[in-house]
C-alpha positions as CSV (number, residue, x, y, z in Angstrom):
1,X,-5.8,-8.6,-19.1
2,X,-4.8,-5.0,-19.7
3,X,-1.2,-4.1,-19.1
4,X,-0.3,-1.9,-16.2
5,X,2.1,1.1,-16.4
6,X,4.8,1.3,-13.8
7,X,7.3,4.1,-13.5
8,X,10.2,5.1,-11.3
9,X,13.3,3.1,-10.5
10,X,12.1,1.5,-7.3
11,X,8.8,0.3,-8.8
12,X,10.2,-1.0,-12.0
13,X,13.2,-2.7,-10.3
14,X,10.9,-4.4,-7.8
15,X,8.7,-5.8,-10.6
16,X,11.8,-7.1,-12.4
17,X,13.0,-8.7,-9.1
18,X,9.7,-10.3,-8.2
19,X,7.9,-11.0,-11.5
20,X,10.3,-10.3,-14.4
21,X,8.3,-12.6,-16.7
22,X,5.3,-10.2,-16.4
23,X,7.2,-7.2,-17.8
24,X,6.4,-6.7,-21.5
25,X,8.7,-3.7,-22.3
26,X,10.6,-0.9,-20.7
27,X,11.1,2.6,-22.0
28,X,14.1,4.5,-20.7
29,X,15.5,8.0,-21.1
30,X,18.1,7.7,-23.9
31,X,20.1,10.6,-22.5
32,X,20.5,9.0,-19.1
33,X,23.5,6.6,-18.9
34,X,24.5,6.6,-15.2
35,X,25.2,3.4,-13.2
36,X,21.7,3.1,-11.9
37,X,20.2,3.1,-15.4
38,X,22.9,0.7,-16.6
39,X,22.1,-1.7,-13.8
40,X,18.4,-1.6,-14.5
41,X,18.9,-2.2,-18.3
42,X,21.3,-5.1,-17.6
43,X,18.8,-6.6,-15.2
44,X,16.0,-6.3,-17.7
45,X,18.1,-7.8,-20.6
46,X,19.1,-10.7,-18.4
47,X,15.4,-11.6,-18.2
48,X,14.9,-11.0,-22.0
49,X,12.8,-7.9,-21.4
50,X,12.8,-5.5,-24.3
51,X,14.3,-2.1,-23.4
52,X,13.7,0.9,-25.7
53,X,15.6,4.2,-25.3
54,X,13.5,7.2,-26.1
55,X,13.6,11.0,-25.6
56,X,12.6,12.2,-22.2
57,X,9.8,14.3,-23.7
58,X,8.1,11.1,-24.9
59,X,8.3,9.7,-21.4
60,X,6.7,12.8,-20.1
61,X,3.8,12.4,-22.5
62,X,3.3,8.8,-21.6
63,X,3.1,9.3,-17.9
64,X,1.6,12.8,-17.9
65,X,4.3,14.1,-15.5
66,X,8.1,14.4,-15.3
67,X,8.4,12.4,-12.1
68,X,9.2,9.1,-13.9
69,X,13.0,9.2,-13.2
70,X,13.6,8.2,-16.9
71,X,12.1,4.7,-16.7
72,X,8.6,3.4,-17.5
73,X,7.6,-0.3,-17.8
74,X,4.4,-1.9,-19.1
75,X,3.6,-5.2,-17.4
76,X,0.9,-7.7,-16.9
77,X,-1.3,-7.3,-13.8
78,X,-0.2,-9.6,-11.0
79,X,-2.9,-11.5,-9.3
80,X,-2.3,-11.5,-5.5
81,X,-5.4,-12.4,-3.5
82,X,-8.6,-12.0,-5.4
83,X,-10.8,-11.5,-2.3
84,X,-10.7,-11.4,1.5
85,X,-11.8,-15.0,2.0
86,X,-9.1,-16.3,-0.2
87,X,-6.5,-14.1,1.5
88,X,-7.6,-15.0,5.1
89,X,-7.8,-18.7,4.4
90,X,-4.1,-18.6,3.4
91,X,-2.8,-16.5,6.3
92,X,-0.6,-18.4,8.8
93,X,-1.0,-16.9,12.3
94,X,-3.2,-13.9,13.3
95,X,-4.0,-11.6,10.4
96,X,-2.8,-8.0,10.4
97,X,-4.8,-5.9,8.0
98,X,-4.8,-2.1,7.2
99,X,-8.2,-0.6,6.2
100,X,-8.1,2.8,4.6
101,X,-11.4,4.7,4.7
102,X,-11.4,7.1,1.7
103,X,-7.8,8.0,1.0
104,X,-7.8,10.5,-1.8
105,X,-4.1,11.4,-2.3
106,X,-2.2,8.8,-4.3
107,X,1.0,9.7,-2.6
108,X,-0.5,8.9,0.8
109,X,-1.9,5.6,-0.6
110,X,1.5,4.6,-2.0
111,X,3.2,5.5,1.3
112,X,0.6,3.4,3.2
113,X,1.3,0.4,0.9
114,X,5.0,0.8,1.5
115,X,4.5,0.8,5.3
116,X,2.2,-2.2,5.1
117,X,4.8,-4.1,3.2
118,X,7.6,-3.1,5.6
119,X,5.7,-4.3,8.6
120,X,4.4,-7.5,7.0
121,X,0.7,-6.6,6.9
122,X,-1.3,-9.2,5.0
123,X,-3.5,-6.8,3.0
124,X,-4.7,-3.2,2.5
125,X,-8.4,-2.9,2.2
126,X,-10.1,0.1,0.6
127,X,-13.6,1.1,-0.5
128,X,-14.4,1.2,-4.2
129,X,-15.9,4.7,-4.1
130,X,-14.6,8.0,-2.6
131,X,-11.0,6.8,-2.8
132,X,-8.1,7.4,-5.1
133,X,-7.5,3.9,-6.4
134,X,-4.2,2.3,-7.1
135,X,-2.9,4.4,-10.0
136,X,0.6,4.7,-11.4
137,X,1.5,7.5,-9.0
138,X,0.5,5.5,-6.0
139,X,2.4,2.5,-7.3
140,X,5.6,4.6,-7.8
141,X,5.4,6.0,-4.3
142,X,4.9,2.5,-3.0
143,X,8.4,1.6,-4.3
144,X,7.4,-1.9,-5.3
145,X,5.0,-2.6,-2.4
146,X,2.0,-2.4,-4.9
147,X,3.4,-5.6,-6.3
148,X,3.7,-7.5,-3.0
149,X,0.9,-6.4,-0.8
150,X,-2.7,-7.6,-1.7
151,X,-4.8,-4.5,-2.4
152,X,-8.4,-5.4,-2.0
153,X,-11.2,-3.1,-3.1
154,X,-14.7,-3.6,-1.6
155,X,-18.0,-2.2,-2.5
156,X,-19.4,-1.8,1.0
157,X,-16.7,-1.1,3.6
158,X,-19.0,-1.3,6.7
159,X,-20.3,-4.7,5.5
160,X,-16.8,-5.9,4.9
161,X,-15.8,-4.8,8.4
162,X,-18.8,-6.7,9.9
163,X,-17.7,-9.8,7.9
164,X,-14.2,-9.5,9.3
165,X,-15.7,-9.4,12.8
166,X,-17.6,-12.6,12.1
167,X,-14.2,-14.1,11.3
168,X,-12.9,-13.1,14.7
169,X,-10.9,-10.1,13.6
170,X,-10.7,-7.2,16.0
171,X,-11.3,-3.8,14.4
172,X,-9.1,-1.0,15.9
173,X,-10.0,2.4,14.6
174,X,-7.9,5.6,15.1
175,X,-9.3,8.9,16.3
176,X,-7.9,12.0,17.9
177,X,-10.7,11.9,20.6
178,X,-10.4,8.3,21.5
179,X,-10.4,7.4,25.3
180,X,-7.5,4.9,24.9
181,X,-4.1,5.5,23.4
182,X,-2.4,3.4,20.8
183,X,-0.3,1.8,23.5
184,X,-3.3,0.7,25.4
185,X,-4.7,-1.2,22.4
186,X,-4.1,-5.0,22.0
187,X,-2.8,-5.8,18.5
188,X,-1.6,-9.3,19.3
189,X,-4.7,-11.2,18.0
190,X,-6.3,-11.1,14.5
191,X,-6.5,-7.3,13.9
192,X,-7.6,-4.8,11.3
193,X,-6.3,-1.3,11.8
194,X,-8.7,1.3,10.5
195,X,-7.5,4.7,9.3
196,X,-9.6,7.6,8.2
197,X,-9.2,9.9,5.2
198,X,-6.7,12.8,5.2
199,X,-9.1,15.6,6.1
200,X,-12.3,14.1,7.6
201,X,-11.1,11.0,9.3
202,X,-13.3,7.9,9.4
203,X,-16.9,8.1,8.2
204,X,-19.6,7.7,10.9
205,X,-20.6,4.2,10.0
206,X,-16.9,3.1,9.7
207,X,-16.3,4.5,13.2
208,X,-19.3,2.9,14.7
209,X,-18.4,-0.5,13.3
210,X,-14.9,-0.5,15.0
211,X,-14.6,-2.5,18.2
212,X,-12.4,0.0,19.8
213,X,-10.9,3.4,19.1
214,X,-7.3,4.5,19.9
215,X,-5.4,7.8,19.6
216,X,-1.7,8.4,18.8
217,X,-0.3,10.5,21.7
218,X,1.0,13.8,20.4
219,X,3.7,15.6,22.5
220,X,4.6,18.5,20.2
221,X,2.8,21.5,18.7
222,X,1.1,19.7,15.7
223,X,-2.3,18.2,16.3
224,X,-2.2,15.1,14.1
225,X,0.0,13.1,11.7
226,X,-0.2,12.4,8.0
227,X,-2.3,9.2,7.4
228,X,0.7,7.3,6.0
229,X,2.9,8.3,9.0
230,X,0.1,7.4,11.4
231,X,-0.4,4.0,9.7
232,X,3.3,3.4,10.1
233,X,3.3,4.3,13.8
234,X,0.3,2.0,14.5
235,X,1.4,-0.9,12.4
236,X,4.8,-1.0,13.9
237,X,3.3,-0.9,17.4
238,X,1.2,-3.9,16.4
239,X,4.4,-5.7,15.1
240,X,6.2,-4.8,18.3
241,X,3.5,-6.3,20.5
242,X,3.4,-9.5,18.4
243,X,7.2,-9.9,18.6
244,X,7.1,-9.3,22.4
245,X,4.4,-12.0,22.7
246,X,6.3,-14.5,20.7
247,X,9.5,-13.8,22.6
């Protein structure tokens, strides 16, 4: 299995914390010797991970950007859930899924993964085509969530959504022109939240496959929220409803 490149302190530290044995080697900026770097190096060495100090310019060439914070790791891919059936069979309680229909910005994808991890969502589902994919930039922005949240790529999103319906999962899509607001939606049962792309929103077939559409009430001058912010608002409302039902 091909090694994966991870960069940035949060992403590399998270991998060391959760699956240190999967980390093959770490390159660090030889000129950086602050406490944060010292702690990361000590953590890596405590797990017998090889650390190689190099010039910052070499790190730039490896990543293709300067936004690596002076640390790059190469690690084995971690197998989370291989497919939806495997994932759903293992879920204890009502599933909470996030479906992203065509996110093209890796920063948005990474932020969505981070939110999904924070709220305890069971997986993020994305289409194989017309989407950015989980690249190194998305993984860095996710701050370790790419290592903990199952990221499931599907060939046909509409078909997958229909399969989820067959398993009793309620599909709640988000749209600015929905008749119901987010707070009128019921997220307490098995639920998949469906978010559209940054510019165009959900595709027609994705929208038509949803069971219900909800909107996020906007009280200021802006018309809409960034997709990762919107995902956070909706997922935490789902978690709030579930906690209220349990309590």
